[in-house]
Every structure is written in C-alpha cells, then in structure tokens.
N, C-alpha and C positions, 0 to 999 in steps of 0.2 A: 504494500500498499504506498501511495506516496505521502510523503510527510509535509506537513504546513509550511508553506513557503517557497517549496520546491517547484520551478517554473518548468512546463512543458509545453512545447508547441504541437498541436494538433491540427492538421488540415483536415478541413471539411468541404468536400466537393459534392455539392447537393441542391437540388432545386425541390422545394415541397410545393407541389400544386396539388392540392387535393380536392376534393368534392365538396364544396362548401366548408371546409376546415381552415378557413383562412387566418393569416395571424402576421407577426411581425416578420419581416424578410429576414433582418439579421439580429443575431443575439451572440452574446459572447461564448465562446467555446464551452466555458463551465456549464452554461445553460442547454447548449443543444448537443454535447457530447453523446449523451444516451438517447436522445430524441427520437432516432431513426435507425439506431445501431443495428446491422446485421452480423459484422463480425468485430468483434472487440478482442485485442489481445494486451492483457494488463500488463504485460512485462515490456512492451513496446512503447517508445514515447512519440511514435506518430501513428496515427490511425485514420486510414480513410473510409468513410461510408459514401456508398453509392447506391443505397436503397433505403426505402421508406417504409411504412407502416404495413399495413395490409394490401397486398398486390389487388385485392378486389375492389379497392377505394381510390387505388391510385390511378389518377387520371395521365399524368405524365411526370418522369423524374429525368433531368438531363444535368449534367455536369456544366455549371455555368458560371461558378464564382468559386474561389478558396477563401475561406475565412481563417485568419489566424488567431491562434488563441491566447489566453492571458493565465495568470496563476491561477491553478487548481484550487477550487473552494472544497476544502475536505471537512467532512463532518466534525462537528465539535466533539471533543472528548465526553463520554457519558462517566459519570461518576459512579453509577450502578454497576457493579461488579458482577453481579448476578446476569444484568442483561447484556454486558460485554462479553460473556462467556457466550450467551445466545447467538448474539452477532457473530461471534468467532467460528461457531459450529453449524450453525443453521445451515440446510442445502436448499437452495431456492430454484423451483422448476418454473417453467412457463413461458410467457411470450415476449414481446418487445416491450411491454411494460416491467415485466420481471427482470428483463436484461438491464433496467436503469439501476438497479440495485448495486450491480458489480461495476458498471461502467462509469458510474459517478463514484464509486469506490466506497459506498456507504456501507457495504458487505464484501467480503472476500470473492474477487471474482474467479478465484479457482473453485468456490463452492456454488457459483451459479450457471444453470444449465438453461439455457432459455433462448429462443430463437424467432424472428420474424414468422407471423403466421402459426406459431404452435398454439394449439387449443385443446381442450379435454377430448373433443372428438377426434383429433388428429394424431393425438401424441405418439401413438405406435409408430408413425410412419417417420417421425424425427429422429436424427442421430447427433449427438452431442460430442465434441472432442472430450476423450478421457482415457488416461493411461497411455498416452501414446497412439492412440487410435480412436475410434468411434463407437459409441455404444447408445444403447436406447435409455431414457431417463429410469425405466422400471431395472434395468441391469446396473445400472449406476446406483441406483438407491440400494438395490440387493448386495452389491458389493461392499458399499459404505458403511450401511445400518447405521444411519447417522441418528442422534437424539433427537434434533428437529428437523423439521421439513416444513418447507413455506412454500404453499401453491398459489401462484398470481397470473391468472390468464382469463379468458373470457369474451373479450371485445371480438375476436376473430369467430365466435360462434353465434353470437347474439341475434344477428342477421339472416340466420340460416335456419335455426330450431325455435321452438317455442319455448317459453320460459320452464315449461315441465320437462320437455325435452332435453333442453340444456343442463339443467338440474340432474337427470338421470344420467346423462353420459358424464358428468361431473362424478357422480357418485360411482360409476362404476368404474372409472380411472383411479378414484380415491381408494375403492375396494381392492382393485390389485395392488396398491401401495400398501395398503394394510396387511395384506397377505405375505407381501415380501418384508414388510419392515414391521412386524408385530409390536415392538417395544417403542416405536418412535411417536413422538409428539407431531400431530399434523396440524397446520396453520392454513386454513384457506383464506385467503384474503380477497375481499370484495372487488367487483369491477370498479376502476376509478372513472369519476365523472369526466365528461367533454366540456368544451366551450359551449355557449349557447348557440353560435351560428354554425356548429358541426352538423352537416347532413348526414352522416353515416348512420347516427343513432341519436337518440334524444335522451337525456338525463331522466326522464321519465320511463323509459325502456329500461335502462340499466337499472334503476331502482327496483323496479317489478323483478328482473333476474336475479337480483341481489337477494330479494325477500324470498324468492323461491330456493336459492341455494342455501339461505340460513334456516328455512324450514326443512329442508331435506338432511341437514345435518345437525339440527337442536337435540335430537334423543340418540345421536350416535356413539356415545360413549366419551369417557373424560379424556382420552386421548386425541379428539377431533375437536376443532376450535373453528367457527367462523367469525372472522375479524373484520368489520367493514371499515377500516382505516381511512379509505379513501373520502369518507364523509367530510374529514376536517379540510379537505381540499376545495371545498364548495363556497361559493359566495351566497348572499343574501337570498339569491334567486334559485338556489339549488345547481347551478351548474359551475364549472371548472374555475376558479379563482385565476385571473389572468396572469398574477404572479406565478402562478404552478403551471403555466403553459410553456412548452418550449417553442412555442410558434407555430406548430400545427393543428391545436385544437384538442390533441388527443395526447399525444407524449407529454411527460412531464421535466421539470426542472431538478436540480438537484436538492434544492429547498422542499420540493413535494415528497422527496423520500425521507427526509430528516423531520419532517411532520407526520408521515404514516410509521416511520419507527417510534417516533414518541408516543403515538396511540397504540400502537403496540404493545410498547413498555407499560403503559398504563393499564392496557388490558392483561398484562401479565403479573404486575406486582402492585397495583394501587386499586 
C-alpha cells in the first residue's frame, strides 16, 4: 500500500460517454483512479484504463486525452485495531464498484477479486489473477478460506432480472460460498446509488433490489450479513451525492469508499 505523501503518476486514457450518466469531464487522478477500472496492478506506478463500466450501457469509449495525477489520497488511519484487522484480511468479490476498494487502496488490492461486468448471475464465468495463474472466485475462496468475505455487486444484473430473480441468483452464488467456506463471515454490500441524471437505472429501482436482498438474507444465519452501506452516499433526494461521483454518475470517488467502510465499521462494532 502506498504511504501518505508518496506521489505517483497515473495516466488515464479514457472518454466516458454513457447513456444519460453525465458528469464532470475532468477529475483529479485520485478521484478517477477506480472509476472505470478494468485492469489494476497495485505494484505498478503507471496504470492505463481503456474501458468503462458496463458494456451494455456504454455508448462510446475512445482514447482522447491523458490526465496526469497528483498525490495519492490514502485512507486515514483507523484507530480501531479490530476493524483494521478486518480490513487487512477481508477478501472482496464483485464488480467494478468492488474494484474501487483495492484501486483506491482502501483495502489490500491482493485481496480484491473484481472485474467489469461481474454479477451474481455470471460470476462462474469470470476468472481472476491468482497464484500465478487464473481461477474462479469460488476456487480462490476455497483455497484461501478467509475469515471475512465481502460481496459487492449487482448493478450489472438489475436491468436484466426482476428483483425476486436477482435475489435468488445472489442467494445461489452465496450458497456456493457457504458450502466452500463454512467458517467465513460473509458481508453482502448493498447496491450503491447513482446520480439522479443517470438513465441506466433509477435509485428507486436500486432501493427495491436492496430491499429484496435484505429480505433474502435476513434469516440466513449469524454468519451472513446484509450491509447497505451505500445509503451514506445519498443526498437529500436519495441520489448519489455529487462529491461521491467519479464523473460518470455510477462509479465512486475514494471518499465514497471511506464513508462506506465507516458505515461497515459502525455495523460491526457500534
């Protein structure tokens, strides 16, 4: 993990032209680093992104400019030793939103297995870099047997399935994890909000799907937790607050991950 004050230069070659998901054209690198990450290499000091969120809502993506970064904004030190232990050991599985936990260095990148377009319904189709090769999420989890598992995904499924079917598919994937990792604590993170002008989906729709997820897992046992931490990112109108939008109306800034982790800490220890 980068230490506070260390400067890195990251070149971002990207145009975000999304269907109705408008936003600011330029952000500092610390705000856009995880916004549309497809390939992140935590040990390198130069990262190039050439894809954006879900190809289903991508209208056009072309390399048109290079933005130079500034000093990395590293997450403030948390004085809760127990929660620091959680952050050091949790394994994250999910989509491009989940990738932000590692890309912004809020959690160890080596513990984040996330990709563009990943979803509960398609997770078996994805392979992640692991142990010098590639492996499925279930294979990785079965090998690691982590104490804590965080699942963060959903936006790529909610325009395809009803809320009920979505929750069922999420449950099916979670059941397979429970079978492979019976001792692990599993934290299912709610789908994060979007800006009000995003036409991909609405926050009303996201809320409906989160409610179904909550209901699906509410009586699932003490090792399964639904944590809708994304609610702290909403403004008074129930949409993604501008300060937490990386620019495309869907992906998040580093500060957003700080807030969600604080909410998770509150859930765990307060």
